[in-house]
C-alpha positions in Angstrom: -4.3 31.1 22.4 -1.3 29.2 23.6 -3.4 26.0 23.8 -4.5 26.5 20.2 -0.9 27.1 19.2 0.2 23.9 20.9 -2.6 22.0 19.3 -1.8 23.3 15.9 1.9 22.5 16.4 1.0 19.0 17.4 -1.1 18.5 14.2 1.7 19.9 12.0 4.2 17.7 13.7 2.0 14.6 13.2 1.6 15.4 9.5 5.2 16.4 8.8 7.1 14.1 11.2 10.5 13.7 9.4 11.2 10.5 7.5 14.6 9.3 6.4 15.4 10.0 2.8 16.7 6.5 2.4 13.2 5.2 3.2 11.9 7.4 0.4 14.3 5.9 -2.1 13.2 2.3 -1.3 9.5 3.1 -1.3 9.9 5.0 -4.6 11.3 1.9 -6.3 8.5 -0.3 -4.9 5.7 2.1 -5.9 6.9 2.9 -9.5 7.7 -0.7 -10.3 4.4 -1.8 -9.0 2.7 0.8 -11.2 4.2 -1.0 -14.2 2.9 -4.3 -12.8 -0.5 -2.7 -12.4 -0.9 -1.4 -16.0 0.2 -4.8 -17.4 -1.6 -7.2 -15.1 -4.3 -5.5 -13.0 -5.7 -2.7 -15.1 -4.5 -4.1 -18.4 -8.0 -3.7 -19.8 -7.6 0.0 -20.6 -6.4 -0.5 -24.2 -9.0 -3.2 -25.0 -11.8 -1.2 -23.6 -10.7 1.9 -25.5 -12.0 0.1 -28.6 -15.5 0.5 -27.3 -15.7 4.2 -26.1 -19.5 4.1 -26.4 -19.6 2.1 -23.1 -17.4 4.6 -21.3 -19.3 6.3 -18.4 -16.7 8.4 -16.4 -16.8 8.7 -12.6 -17.5 12.0 -11.0 -13.9 13.2 -11.4 -13.9 12.2 -15.1 -17.1 14.2 -15.5 -16.0 17.3 -13.7 -12.5 17.6 -15.2 -12.1 18.3 -18.9 -10.5 14.9 -19.6 -10.4 13.4 -23.1 -12.6 10.5 -24.1 -10.8 7.2 -24.3 -9.3 6.2 -27.6 -6.9 3.4 -28.6 -4.2 6.0 -29.5 -4.6 7.8 -26.1 -4.5 4.5 -24.1 -1.4 3.3 -26.0 0.3 6.7 -25.5 -0.5 6.7 -21.8 1.0 3.2 -21.5 4.2 4.2 -23.2 4.5 7.4 -21.1 3.9 5.5 -17.9 6.5 2.9 -18.7 9.3 5.4 -19.5 8.5 7.8 -16.8 8.1 5.1 -14.1 11.4 3.5 -14.9 13.1 6.9 -14.8 11.4 7.9 -11.5 12.3 4.5 -9.9 16.0 5.3 -10.4 15.6 8.6 -8.6 16.7 10.6 -11.6 14.6 13.6 -12.3 12.3 12.7 -9.4 9.9 15.6 -9.9 9.7 15.7 -13.7 9.4 11.9 -14.0 7.2 11.6 -11.0 4.7 14.2 -12.1 4.6 12.7 -15.5 3.7 9.3 -14.0 1.1 10.9 -11.7 -0.7 12.7 -14.6 -0.6 9.8 -17.0 -1.5 7.1 -14.4 -4.4 9.3 -13.2 -5.8 9.4 -16.7 -5.2 5.7 -17.1 -7.1 4.9 -13.9 -10.0 7.3 -14.9 -10.4 5.3 -18.1 -10.1 2.0 -16.3 -12.7 2.9 -13.7 -15.2 4.3 -16.3 -16.5 1.0 -17.6 -18.7 0.0 -14.7 -16.4 -1.0 -11.9 -14.5 1.2 -9.4 -11.7 -0.6 -7.6 -11.2 1.1 -4.3 -8.0 -0.9 -3.6 -6.2 1.7 -5.9 -6.9 4.7 -3.7 -3.6 4.6 -1.7 -1.5 3.8 -4.8 -2.9 6.8 -6.6 -2.2 9.0 -3.6 1.3 7.6 -3.4 2.0 8.4 -7.1 0.7 11.9 -6.6 2.7 12.8 -3.5 6.1 11.1 -4.1 7.2 13.8 -6.6 6.8 16.5 -4.0 9.7 15.1 -2.0 12.5 15.6 -4.6 15.8 13.8 -4.5 16.4 11.0 -2.1 19.3 8.5 -2.4 19.7 5.1 -0.8 22.8 6.1 1.2 21.4 9.3 2.6 21.2 9.7 6.4 19.2 12.9 6.5 15.5 13.1 7.2 12.9 15.3 5.5 9.6 16.9 6.7 8.5 17.0 3.1 9.0 13.2 3.0 7.1 12.9 6.3 4.1 14.7 4.8 4.1 12.6 1.7 4.4 9.3 3.7 1.6 10.5 6.0 -0.7 11.1 3.0 0.0 7.5 1.8 -0.6 6.1 5.3 -3.9 8.0 5.7 -5.1 6.9 2.2 -4.2 3.3 3.1 -6.2 3.4 6.3 -9.1 5.3 4.6 -9.4 2.3 2.3 -10.5 0.1 5.2 -12.4 2.7 7.3 -14.6 3.8 4.4 -15.1 0.2 3.4 -16.8 -0.2 6.8 -18.8 3.0 6.3 -20.0 1.7 2.9 -21.0 -1.6 4.5 -23.0 0.4 7.1 -24.7 2.6 4.5 -25.6 -0.1 2.1 -26.9 -2.5 4.7 -28.6 0.0 6.9 -26.6 -0.8 10.0 -23.3 -2.5 10.9 -25.1 -5.4 12.6 -27.1 -6.1 9.5 -24.0 -6.6 7.4 -22.1 -8.5 10.1 -24.9 -10.9 10.8 -25.6 -11.5 7.1 -24.4 -14.2 4.7 -21.7 -12.2 2.9 -18.9 -14.7 3.5 -21.0 -17.7 2.9 -22.1 -16.3 -0.4 -18.5 -15.4 -1.3 -17.3 -18.9 -0.5 -20.1 -20.6 -2.4 -19.5 -18.4 -5.4 -15.7 -18.4 -5.6 -14.3 -20.1 -2.5 -11.2 -22.4 -2.7 -11.3 -26.0 -1.5 -9.1 -25.0 1.4 -11.9 -22.8 3.0 -15.2 -23.9 1.4 -15.8 -26.3 4.3 -16.5 -23.3 6.4 -19.9 -23.0 4.8 -21.0 -25.8 7.1 -20.2 -23.6 10.1 -22.0 -20.3 9.5 -21.4 -19.2 13.1 -17.6 -19.1 12.4 -18.2 -16.9 9.4 -20.5 -14.6 11.4 -17.7 -14.1 13.9 -15.3 -13.4 11.1 -17.6 -10.8 9.6 -17.9 -9.0 13.0 -14.1 -9.2 13.4 -13.5 -7.7 10.0 -16.0 -4.9 10.6 -14.5 -4.0 14.0 -11.0 -4.0 12.5 -12.0 -1.8 9.7 -13.7 0.7 12.0 -10.7 0.7 14.3 -8.2 1.0 11.5 -7.4 4.7 12.1 -5.8 3.7 15.4 -2.9 2.3 13.3 -1.9 5.8 12.4 -0.9 6.5 16.0 0.9 3.2 16.8 4.7 3.0 17.0 7.3 0.3 16.7 6.2 -3.2 17.6 2.6 -2.3 18.0 2.6 -0.8 14.5 4.5 -3.8 13.0 2.0 -6.1 14.6 -0.9 -4.1 13.1 0.7 -4.2 9.6 1.2 -7.9 9.9 -2.5 -8.4 10.9 -3.8 -6.5 7.9 -1.4 -8.2 5.5 -2.4 -11.6 7.1 -6.0 -10.7 6.4 -5.2 -10.1 2.7 -3.3 -13.3 2.5 -6.3 -15.3 4.0 -8.7 -13.5 1.6 -6.5 -14.4 -1.4 -6.2 -18.1 -0.3 -9.9 -18.3 0.4 -11.4 -16.3 -2.4 -8.6 -15.5 -4.8 -9.2 -11.8 -4.1 -6.1 -9.7 -3.6 -5.6 -6.0 -2.7 -2.1 -5.7 -4.0 -2.3 -2.0 -4.7 -3.2 -1.4 -1.1 -0.8 -4.0 0.2 2.2 -2.4 -1.5 1.3 1.0 0.2 1.6 -0.6 3.7 5.3 -0.3 3.0 5.0 3.4 3.9 4.5 2.3 7.6 7.8 0.3 7.8 11.4 1.3 8.3 12.4 0.6 4.8 15.8 2.2 5.2 17.0 -0.9 7.1 16.8 -2.8 3.8 19.6 -0.7 2.3 22.6 -2.0 4.2 21.3 -5.6 3.9 21.0 -5.2 0.2 24.5 -3.7 -0.1 26.0 -6.6 1.9 24.1 -9.1 -0.3 25.2 -7.4 -3.5 28.8 -7.2 -2.3 28.7 -10.9 -1.6 27.6 -11.9 -5.1 29.2 -9.4 -7.4 32.2 -10.7 -9.5 35.5 -10.3 -7.8 34.1 -10.2 -4.3 36.1 -12.2 -1.8 34.8 -15.7 -1.2 33.7 -16.7 2.3 35.6 -19.4 4.0 
């Protein structure tokens, strides 16, 4: 019984490892401001598509839950609600009320967005982040305290971020029949021929390089859960590797995973940004002493 108790305690400690509240304040600003960017530049098709509700085919969640059918009025209302609530939540004022308002409105916005034939799995971690941040409550930039509630929320975001990669590998396996079939295929060659940039299109002349890259990607995706147990420099190196992968993908194919990329911030010591930002602000504000 004692071994089960210790195991249970270890699991709880892993899920609820305290996180500095200053880190919460920084991530909260990043997430809510990115939600605004998302609804205006990434999922900005919700209002136009609402003019054609006959083409709406909701995903499983949209079919199970009693959600309203898309209309132009609904889409426009959701946009206004998200804008106001996200701006309020980003300031840290009314974090629960504003946060839950964003979560509900953004959830419905994404259900409509994903109900017209394409499901963007890069939004998984962002939707989880919007859902769990309101559970933390107040968190200010200058706070030195840590919170287990914040630890749980951050862990949820981290797990959702990693799940994006791991289940991407699982889907490759399922749809191809085996990991080797996908890794030895012509996925990257086809992608470069269809939408590759001049910077990387020359790789189509060296298919063996692309085969190696496909195996590397598949291995990294299957091993991505390891990141959840890394610390300090090893963790930062892993984060840099995944962000580097997304940078290369964008440069080569013009494909970005910005909703997932912003959620990688949950792995970093964001509270260190606060004193740097304060010093920078103090150096540029009117009346601050000039440096010699």
